[in-house]
Structure formats: C-alpha cells, structure tokens
N, C-alpha and C positions, 0 to 999 in steps of 0.2 A: 581332559584327557589323560591325567594321572590316575582317574579312579578306573576308568576301563581297564588301564595296564594292570592295576592293583589287584582288581576283581580275577582279572584272567589268570594272575600270578597265583592267587587264592585257589581258584578252581584246579588249577594245575597240582598245587600239592594235593588236595584234598583226593584227587583222581589216582596220582600217582603213590601216595601215602598209603591208602587202601588195601593197596596189594598185600602189604607186610601181614595184614589180620588174617589172610588165607593161608598163609604158610608160601616160603620161598626154597627154590633150591639156588643155594648160594655155591660161587664157584671161588675156589683154593687153591696157592700156588705156592712151590716152595724151590728154592734154590738150595741144594746139598753141598756141602763141603765140609774139610775138618779144619778149619778155624771158629766154628760156629759149636762143635763139640765143646765137653766141660770136663777135663780142661781140654785145649786146643789139641789138634792132632797135625804133624805135619804129614801128609800125605798129596799123593798128585790127583788122588781122588775126587769126583765132581760126579751130582747128579740132578735132579729134576723130577717135581711130582707136582699133579694136577691132582684135586679131589673136589667131590661135590658133597654139600651137606643140606639135606633137607631140614628147616629150622622147627617144623612140626612135630617128623616123627623121631627124628636125632640121627636118620640112616645116612652114614658116612661110603662113600663109594671111591676108591683111588682110581680116579680114570685113566691116569697115566703114569708112569714112573720109569725112571731109569739111571743107571749109574755106570759109571767108566772109569779105567785108571786106578782103582781100589788096589792097595797093597798085597792084600790077600783076600783069597774066595769068602763071599757073605757066609755065615752063620745064621743069620736072624734079620728081620726088619720088621718095623712096627711103628704104627702113631702112638706116640706118648704124650703126658700129659695131665693135668694143667701145668704149664710152667712157663715164665718169660724165658726171652734170650736170656743165655748165662746161668741157666737151671736147670739140675734134672727134674725129671718125674718117670713116674708109673707108666708101664705099658697100657694103652686103651683098646687098640685093635693092633691084631698080628697080621703083618704083611707075607705075601710067597713073594721069593724072589727065584731068578732062573740059574741062580748061584755061579759062581764064578767071578771073576776081578769086573766083568761089564755085564750087563743083563736089564734086565727087566723087574719092574714091581708091581703087583696087584694086590687087590686087597678089598675088604667090606666092614661094616661092622655098626652097631648102633650105639650112641650116646646117650648118657642119663640126661634128663632137661637141664640140669645144672655144666655138665661138659659141652651142651650143644650152645651156651652161652659163654662158655669155655673156648672153645673153639672161635665162635663167632668175634671173642676178645684178642682174637692172635695166639691164645695159651696153648698152642698146639703144635706137636713136630714131626718130622719122619726122621727116623734114626736106622741106619744103616749098618750091622754089626758085623765084624769079621774076625778071622783067626790072629789077625795082625791088632786087631782092637776089639776084644771082647764087649768090651762097654759100648763101642759105637766109633766107627771112622771117620763117617761122614751124616751128618745133620742138617737140616733146616728147616725154618720154623713155617709154618701153614699160613700165609697170608691171603686173606679175602680179596678178591678182584673186584672193584667197585664197579655196580652194574648202571648201565649206558642211562638208564632214567636218572637214575641218582646223581650222575656227573651232569645231567642236563638241568636237572633240579637245579644244582648247586649253582652250574652257569648263569640260570635265569635270575638266582637271586642275587649272585653278583653283580647283574647288570642293573636290577633295581635300585640297588642300594649307590650304585654310581651315577643313575640316572637321579637318584633323589639329592643327591648332593651337589650336582650341577646349578 
C-alpha cells in the first residue's frame, strides 16, 4: 500500500517540477510604509504593489500599485535592488506615479539574469520618493507569492512524512 502512494507522489513532483524549466511568470507583492525606509520615516503614508516577473526573460511589470496619505507629493518611484530589508540599493526600474499625496504606480522593465535571481530571492523593493523625504517616504520589499502547485506539493510531502511516522 505504501509503494503506490510513494510512486504517485514522485510522479506528481516530476510533473509539477518540470514547469520551472520552461519559464514561469512569478507574482510578487509589497506592502509599503515608512517603517521600512532606511532610516525609518514617521509618516501616515502607506501603499501596496503587485508585480510579475518572467524568470526567463527578466521582464518585470508592476501590474498594480497605489499609495495614500503621504506627507508631501511624490517626486519619483522606483524598484530598487538588490538589497535585503534594512539596506538601501540603487534604482533598477523607474516607475510612474500619478503625483500628489495619494495615487497609483505603474511601470515595467527588464532585469539581468543576476537581478532576476535576486528578485526571486526577495532582494528588490518598491520605493516612493516625495519632497518631504527625497530618499523615500514609503518602501516595501517585493516578496514572491507561492504558486498553488508548490503549496499543494509541499502539503502532499508533509502528509507522506506524517503517514510514514505512524
């Protein structure tokens, strides 16, 4: 009885795992606030961003982005990296804003192979700059949203481990 389950699990891993070899469009999200700036900024401003990354071409598209309650109007916005939380880095992709203290973000660009890997590793962030804080009033790290197939595979492996322990 154990052998068919193991064979099915291995077959599922092979089928689900091969999708990565052909390229995947990955989804990333960021929650922006002043506490993530370096150094932290006291601001009521917040924001959010959603981006996609094609892990073969390096194409990044900010599919949605918004900010609200900034102390001053926006002067610029960018995707910066590579940098972990708490560290500043250079501009990689310029973003457009609608201006003002509340509005939307948009933009796209192409990353190098090294920076594509850095984005997957969580080393890119969105930064919104204002006249109040030219270095950035709100910031948020772009974190990959796990795909359902990966979550399902992890759950299946967990069940197999639990079953084996019994």
